[in-house]
C-alpha positions as CSV (number, residue, x, y, z in Angstrom):
1,M,135.2,75.0,88.9
2,K,138.5,73.6,87.6
3,E,139.6,72.8,91.2
4,K,136.4,70.8,91.9
5,Q,136.9,68.8,88.7
6,A,140.5,68.1,89.5
7,A,139.7,67.1,93.1
8,G,137.0,64.8,92.0
9,E,139.2,63.1,89.5
10,Q,142.0,62.6,92.0
11,A,139.6,61.1,94.5
12,G,138.4,58.6,91.8
13,H,134.9,60.1,91.5
14,E,133.3,59.8,88.1
15,E,130.3,62.1,88.8
16,T,130.6,64.2,85.6
17,P,129.6,62.5,82.4
18,E,131.5,62.8,79.2
19,W,129.8,64.7,76.4
20,V,130.2,63.2,73.0
21,L,129.6,65.7,70.3
22,R,129.7,65.6,66.5
23,L,129.7,68.8,64.4
24,F,128.9,68.4,60.7
25,I,130.1,71.2,58.5
26,T,130.5,72.0,54.8
27,G,134.1,72.9,54.2
28,A,135.4,76.3,55.3
29,T,132.2,78.3,54.7
30,P,131.5,81.3,57.0
31,N,128.7,79.4,58.8
32,S,130.9,76.4,59.3
33,V,133.8,78.4,60.6
34,R,131.6,80.2,63.0
35,A,130.0,76.9,64.2
36,V,133.4,75.4,64.8
37,N,134.7,78.4,66.7
38,N,131.5,78.7,68.7
39,I,131.3,75.1,69.8
40,R,135.0,75.0,70.7
41,S,134.5,78.1,72.9
42,I,131.4,76.7,74.6
43,C,133.1,73.3,75.2
44,D,136.3,74.9,76.6
45,T,134.2,77.2,78.9
46,Y,131.5,74.8,80.1
47,L,132.8,71.2,79.5
48,E,136.6,71.6,79.9
49,G,138.1,68.1,80.0
50,R,134.8,66.4,79.9
51,Y,134.0,66.2,76.2
52,S,134.8,64.6,72.9
53,L,134.2,66.8,69.8
54,Q,134.4,65.3,66.3
55,I,134.3,67.8,63.5
56,I,133.1,66.2,60.3
57,D,133.3,67.9,56.9
58,V,130.6,66.3,54.8
59,Y,132.6,66.9,51.6
60,Q,135.5,64.8,53.1
61,E,133.3,62.1,54.8
62,P,130.0,61.9,52.9
63,E,129.3,58.4,54.2
64,L,129.1,59.7,57.8
65,A,126.7,62.4,56.7
66,Q,124.6,59.9,54.9
67,Q,124.4,57.6,58.0
68,E,123.2,60.5,60.2
69,Q,120.5,61.5,57.6
70,L,121.4,65.2,57.7
71,I,118.9,67.8,56.5
72,A,120.7,71.1,57.2
73,L,124.3,72.2,58.0
74,P,126.1,73.1,60.1
75,L,124.6,70.5,62.5
76,L,125.7,69.6,66.0
77,I,124.6,66.2,67.3
78,K,124.9,65.4,71.0
79,K,125.4,61.7,71.1
80,F,126.0,61.4,74.9
81,P,124.7,61.8,77.5
82,L,121.3,60.7,76.2
83,P,118.9,61.8,74.9
84,E,120.5,62.5,71.6
85,R,119.9,66.1,70.5
86,R,120.4,67.9,67.2
87,L,121.1,71.6,66.8
88,I,121.2,73.4,63.4
89,G,123.1,76.6,62.8
90,D,126.3,78.4,63.6
91,L,125.8,77.8,67.4
92,S,126.1,81.5,68.1
93,E,123.2,81.5,70.7
94,T,125.1,80.2,73.6
95,D,122.1,79.8,75.9
96,K,120.3,77.7,73.3
97,V,123.3,75.5,72.8
98,L,123.8,75.0,76.6
99,K,120.1,74.1,77.0
100,S,120.3,71.6,74.1
101,L,123.4,70.0,75.7
102,G,121.6,69.8,79.0
103,L,123.8,72.3,80.8
104,S,122.6,75.1,83.0
105,I,124.6,78.2,83.8
């Protein structure tokens, strides 16, 4: 899969979209740490080189949390590609996360 991505990039093809993800967490709580580790692992495995992941601690950046009108944490928001999707929890159910991101195995 890496070879196909590299070949496509070298040929100037822009077939693969960039995923823009935001993960909202609450400090270094066990659920937050699991969510960060899980989404990084998923992105490195399935979206290598094709994603942007912003990890936002709501204690450090409460204004961003307020803008997104969060109801539960940790929360992953897929901003792009559309449609926007929200996934609550520690992201340990890989199949569910992949489906929410619009990826198939």
